[in-house]
KOLBA-449686 format. One line per 8 residues: number of its first residue (from 0); for each residue x, y, z of C-alpha. Coordinates in nm, 3 decimals. Layout:
# residues N
NUM = X/Y/Z  ...
This chain:
# residues 413
0 = 0.001/0.000/-0.001  0.138/0.341/-0.093  0.178/0.584/0.187  -0.036/0.903/0.178  0.143/1.222/0.265  0.017/1.410/0.574  0.039/1.802/0.577  0.041/1.978/0.911
8 = 0.029/2.349/0.964  -0.054/2.607/1.235  -0.344/2.841/1.243  -0.253/3.169/1.045  -0.387/3.433/0.837  -0.311/3.209/0.530  -0.517/2.908/0.653  -0.829/3.004/0.451
16 = -0.629/3.051/0.132  -0.451/2.718/0.192  -0.776/2.534/0.247  -0.910/2.685/-0.087  -0.598/2.563/-0.260  -0.665/2.220/-0.124  -1.021/2.229/-0.256  -0.898/2.329/-0.599
24 = -0.632/2.059/-0.607  -0.884/1.786/-0.519  -1.125/1.911/-0.773  -0.840/1.939/-1.034  -0.721/1.575/-0.988  -1.069/1.459/-1.083  -1.107/1.663/-1.394  -0.756/1.617/-1.518
32 = -0.702/1.246/-1.451  -0.662/1.154/-1.813  -0.380/1.415/-1.860  -0.198/1.288/-1.555  -0.213/0.929/-1.701  -0.071/1.052/-2.020  0.210/1.216/-1.841  0.266/0.896/-1.637
40 = 0.191/1.075/-1.319  0.056/0.910/-1.006  -0.275/1.059/-0.882  -0.479/0.984/-0.579  -0.764/0.753/-0.601  -1.116/0.885/-0.637  -1.190/0.789/-0.271  -0.868/0.964/-0.153
48 = -0.954/1.272/-0.349  -1.303/1.288/-0.206  -1.171/1.272/0.141  -0.923/1.554/0.076  -1.203/1.763/-0.072  -1.445/1.709/0.219  -1.168/1.789/0.482  -1.060/2.084/0.294
56 = -1.408/2.218/0.281  -1.448/2.156/0.645  -1.130/2.343/0.707  -1.262/2.638/0.516  -1.582/2.640/0.716  -1.383/2.616/1.044  -1.158/2.897/0.965  -1.443/3.124/0.838
64 = -1.631/3.055/1.173  -1.317/3.120/1.371  -1.255/3.458/1.189  -1.618/3.563/1.266  -1.594/3.471/1.626  -1.264/3.659/1.696  -1.333/3.957/1.916  -1.009/4.143/1.856
72 = -0.891/4.155/1.504  -0.537/4.173/1.624  -0.294/4.037/1.900  -0.324/4.270/2.202  -0.007/4.473/2.253  0.111/4.421/2.606  0.337/4.707/2.661  0.100/4.961/2.489
80 = -0.212/4.867/2.700  -0.016/4.839/3.027  0.136/5.193/2.957  -0.204/5.348/2.907  -0.356/5.160/3.210  -0.081/5.326/3.423  -0.144/5.661/3.271  -0.522/5.667/3.323
88 = -0.475/5.520/3.666  -0.253/5.818/3.756  -0.491/6.067/3.612  -0.794/5.918/3.784  -0.590/5.906/4.117  -0.506/6.272/4.075  -0.865/6.370/4.032  -0.961/6.157/4.333
96 = -0.715/6.334/4.530  -0.835/6.679/4.417  -1.192/6.576/4.508  -1.093/6.602/4.873  -0.925/6.941/4.829  -1.145/7.126/4.584  -1.513/7.228/4.607  -1.588/7.188/4.230
104 = -1.837/6.904/4.281  -1.972/6.858/3.949  -1.626/6.891/3.782  -1.493/6.627/4.015  -1.777/6.384/3.957  -1.759/6.404/3.582  -1.377/6.379/3.556  -1.335/6.101/3.811
112 = -1.609/5.895/3.637  -1.463/5.961/3.295  -1.101/5.864/3.377  -1.202/5.572/3.591  -1.391/5.440/3.290  -1.072/5.475/3.089  -0.890/5.291/3.360  -1.149/5.010/3.369
120 = -1.138/4.979/2.989  -0.777/4.916/2.990  -0.803/4.671/3.274  -1.039/4.491/3.044  -0.786/4.492/2.767  -0.509/4.370/3.003  -0.730/4.089/3.122  -0.780/4.006/2.755
128 = -0.416/3.888/2.750  -0.514/3.580/2.933  -0.826/3.509/2.735  -0.886/3.731/2.433  -1.210/3.542/2.346  -1.385/3.624/2.665  -1.688/3.834/2.580  -1.714/4.013/2.926
136 = -1.346/4.147/2.895  -1.417/4.274/2.535  -1.750/4.446/2.628  -1.585/4.608/2.929  -1.302/4.763/2.739  -1.534/4.854/2.433  -1.802/5.018/2.635  -1.588/5.196/2.896
144 = -1.353/5.346/2.642  -1.636/5.456/2.422  -1.848/5.622/2.690  -1.570/5.775/2.896  -1.512/6.094/2.698  -1.889/6.189/2.736  -1.842/6.231/3.112  -1.527/6.445/3.056
152 = -1.713/6.661/2.829  -1.994/6.706/3.073  -1.752/6.854/3.319  -1.616/7.094/3.053  -1.967/7.211/2.961  -2.018/7.333/3.321  -1.681/7.507/3.299  -1.811/7.703/2.996
160 = -2.103/7.820/3.209  -1.863/7.929/3.486  -1.660/8.120/3.242  -1.957/8.317/3.109  -2.042/8.416/3.471  -1.683/8.524/3.529  -1.673/8.765/3.228  -2.045/8.856/3.213
168 = -2.380/8.769/3.053  -2.327/9.025/2.772  -2.071/8.814/2.607  -2.286/8.507/2.567  -2.536/8.423/2.306  -2.737/8.233/2.561  -2.778/8.233/2.931  -2.486/8.037/3.088
176 = -2.690/7.758/3.244  -2.853/7.694/2.920  -2.524/7.566/2.802  -2.508/7.321/3.088  -2.879/7.202/3.046  -2.854/7.160/2.673  -2.505/7.006/2.632  -2.528/6.785/2.945
184 = -2.867/6.657/2.831  -2.715/6.573/2.495  -2.425/6.400/2.672  -2.663/6.192/2.886  -2.847/6.087/2.580  -2.523/6.007/2.397  -2.410/5.786/2.701  -2.739/5.598/2.718
192 = -2.743/5.523/2.354  -2.378/5.404/2.355  -2.444/5.197/2.664  -2.722/5.033/2.479  -2.502/4.950/2.188  -2.238/4.819/2.429  -2.494/4.596/2.590  -2.590/4.443/2.258
200 = -2.217/4.386/2.177  -2.174/4.198/2.499  -2.440/3.945/2.385  -2.184/3.807/2.146  -2.435/3.724/1.863  -2.367/3.832/1.509  -2.685/4.007/1.466  -2.660/4.179/1.808
208 = -2.299/4.289/1.717  -2.422/4.458/1.402  -2.703/4.647/1.584  -2.456/4.723/1.868  -2.210/4.891/1.628  -2.502/5.087/1.461  -2.644/5.211/1.797  -2.303/5.310/1.932
216 = -2.228/5.501/1.602  -2.553/5.693/1.656  -2.452/5.770/2.016  -2.109/5.905/1.919  -2.260/6.093/1.632  -2.487/6.281/1.865  -2.170/6.351/2.087  -1.996/6.488/1.785
224 = -2.293/6.722/1.692  -2.303/6.843/2.061  -1.934/6.930/2.059  -1.956/7.095/1.720  -2.234/7.325/1.850  -2.038/7.374/2.167  -1.728/7.499/1.976  -1.935/7.734/1.782
232 = -2.082/7.894/2.097  -1.754/7.884/2.276  -1.538/8.059/2.000  -1.824/8.323/1.963  -1.817/8.386/2.335  -1.435/8.436/2.330  -1.454/8.669/2.038  -1.708/8.878/2.216
240 = -1.483/8.891/2.535  -1.214/9.010/2.309  -1.388/9.272/2.076  -1.738/9.338/2.223  -1.625/9.666/2.394  -1.368/9.781/2.137  -1.549/10.104/2.050  -1.494/10.215/2.413
248 = -1.110/10.146/2.390  -0.873/10.426/2.264  -0.802/10.400/1.899  -0.423/10.368/1.940  -0.463/10.019/2.080  -0.369/9.766/1.817  -0.575/9.488/1.967  -0.885/9.709/1.923
256 = -0.895/9.586/1.566  -1.124/9.279/1.507  -0.897/9.045/1.318  -0.809/8.681/1.309  -0.447/8.756/1.409  -0.558/8.959/1.718  -0.811/8.678/1.806  -0.522/8.414/1.804
264 = -0.283/8.645/2.003  -0.558/8.706/2.275  -0.638/8.344/2.283  -0.273/8.252/2.321  -0.237/8.509/2.582  0.096/8.652/2.445  0.247/8.923/2.682  0.116/9.214/2.492
272 = -0.236/9.063/2.481  -0.236/8.982/2.844  -0.141/9.346/2.922  -0.422/9.462/2.688  -0.687/9.238/2.849  -0.587/9.335/3.206  -0.541/9.705/3.114  -0.833/9.765/2.892
280 = -1.086/9.475/2.858  -1.112/9.398/3.233  -1.277/9.721/3.307  -1.592/9.602/3.119  -1.605/9.244/3.276  -1.818/9.138/3.585  -1.640/9.318/3.867  -1.762/9.050/4.113
288 = -1.509/8.800/3.978  -1.223/9.030/3.909  -0.994/8.857/4.147  -1.037/8.530/3.942  -0.951/8.708/3.628  -0.625/8.847/3.782  -0.506/8.496/3.858  -0.226/8.407/3.621
296 = -0.360/8.067/3.519  -0.694/8.214/3.433  -0.537/8.420/3.161  -0.442/8.088/2.987  -0.777/7.913/3.084  -0.964/7.976/2.760  -0.670/7.833/2.562  -0.659/7.521/2.785
304 = -1.038/7.469/2.745  -1.008/7.507/2.366  -0.727/7.257/2.340  -0.908/7.003/2.564  -1.238/7.015/2.369  -1.047/6.992/2.033  -0.869/6.686/2.160  -1.192/6.515/2.263
312 = -1.348/6.626/1.937  -1.077/6.459/1.712  -1.108/6.143/1.916  -1.488/6.142/1.853  -1.439/6.187/1.479  -1.207/5.880/1.482  -1.453/5.674/1.665  -1.736/5.766/1.410
320 = -1.506/5.687/1.116  -1.401/5.358/1.287  -1.763/5.243/1.341  -1.872/5.351/1.003  -1.608/5.124/0.859  -1.742/4.835/1.050  -1.619/4.562/1.287  -1.395/4.417/1.002
328 = -1.277/4.769/0.897  -0.921/4.879/0.876  -0.913/5.101/1.185  -1.082/4.843/1.404  -0.854/4.565/1.302  -0.527/4.786/1.382  -0.467/4.854/1.739  -0.226/5.142/1.683
336 = -0.505/5.372/1.583  -0.686/5.303/1.914  -0.372/5.419/2.095  -0.273/5.710/1.875  -0.626/5.862/1.780  -0.822/5.774/2.109  -0.617/5.696/2.410  -0.330/5.960/2.344
344 = -0.592/6.232/2.294  -0.791/6.143/2.601  -0.480/6.127/2.810  -0.356/6.462/2.685  -0.693/6.614/2.793  -0.636/6.472/3.142  -0.289/6.618/3.146  -0.425/6.959/3.034
352 = -0.649/6.969/3.352  -0.373/6.878/3.593  -0.222/7.227/3.602  -0.564/7.380/3.494  -0.778/7.207/3.751  -1.063/7.460/3.844  -0.914/7.479/4.199  -0.581/7.610/4.066
360 = -0.747/7.840/3.815  -1.026/7.995/4.026  -0.866/7.952/4.365  -0.982/7.711/4.644  -1.236/7.937/4.792  -1.363/8.096/4.457  -1.633/7.831/4.367  -1.898/7.927/4.123
368 = -2.199/7.717/4.186  -2.518/7.669/4.008  -2.668/7.939/4.219  -2.386/8.184/4.113  -2.432/8.115/3.755  -2.814/8.142/3.774  -2.762/8.498/3.916  -2.554/8.581/3.610
376 = -2.839/8.425/3.407  -3.081/8.691/3.552  -2.844/8.985/3.498  -2.929/9.229/3.213  -2.690/9.194/2.916  -2.473/9.496/2.841  -2.543/9.605/2.481  -2.288/9.719/2.231
384 = -2.168/10.068/2.300  -2.294/10.339/2.060  -2.165/10.696/2.116  -2.404/10.967/2.028  -2.141/11.244/2.085  -1.773/11.296/2.156  -1.870/11.379/2.516  -2.001/11.035/2.566
392 = -1.691/10.881/2.408  -1.458/11.090/2.625  -1.656/10.971/2.938  -1.607/10.607/2.837  -1.236/10.664/2.768  -1.196/10.836/3.119  -1.376/10.548/3.285  -1.166/10.292/3.108
400 = -0.836/10.484/3.197  -0.956/10.490/3.558  -1.004/10.113/3.563  -0.656/10.062/3.388  -0.496/10.246/3.672  -0.659/10.012/3.922  -0.539/9.718/3.721  -0.178/9.843/3.720
408 = -0.181/9.902/4.084  -0.313/9.545/4.151  -0.050/9.412/3.929  0.228/9.593/4.107  0.102/9.475/4.437
């Protein structure tokens, strides 16, 4: 009896193509038997060929099912996941520590929740080292890492309302608490929708997985729309704090001109812009919170908030594209994009708010509560200044000059 060669291989990405080749070979040996005989070649018997064909088809079905059932489309990178677990543990620990020192309750709750979720998400990924097919670990990392930024943004939305109160109602398109009500409500809706999608993903079924992806896509899309609207209102607000009162400022001041360059300089708080804001613009802001505005960190606070929101925004755009491409898409099957376009951006957001924690920016005892912001809601907005005569203009200039002297004295002290 002639021996039959036995082929052995390990599971790899080429197994499916190998199985297909075996099927083709087995089929070819049947159709081309006369040619083989003419060439004096030895071919398998019909029974052997049929056996090879059946086993090759079984192998194809097995590999196709295995590929469908794989939760991660890549081998988890141990150093990368451990590094981010450590980073988010440190950021969460910092916010826990600050919760006992600061009185910013809403901010503390939101940021602690957000970064603890990031931490738990990477715990799920690290546990996946031991069993990368365990649905619970996969659902843990998928849901937590997807939902976490929504809690971080909820804290930032309230900081926007506080900033409006610090400067004055006249610089905002809406009452400050409206921002909190609208954007936090949108955030809660986004979180609930994403959580529903994550619950479907955890069921592990193919149909549930598809609907889970769709629902999570809708949830993140709502979050992106909310952040886009937020950025519109935020940059309009900053522009008004920079240029709303320019008609009451002496013409020789270069920052009086409403231009993109001046906007950028004022946002970046370059030395000349800081002097202009304290020496000219502060005279028109809410006098109740002047002590906050004179704190050094507060001068850079608008820039810090802008950077943080843009970082979260870019991360959300990545998530939408990832989910749009699907579970078998390029982004979801390459772990490096999760690290670079998601985890790095959220970690940088956390690092921004280490030096710019509200307690450091406003001061430990300067806490703007919901009641304080609502009082600002009820204030009458200051309208744009229109000068009916040179006398009115001179009065405004004299008032601004008097306030500038106060600012300079405070600066020297």
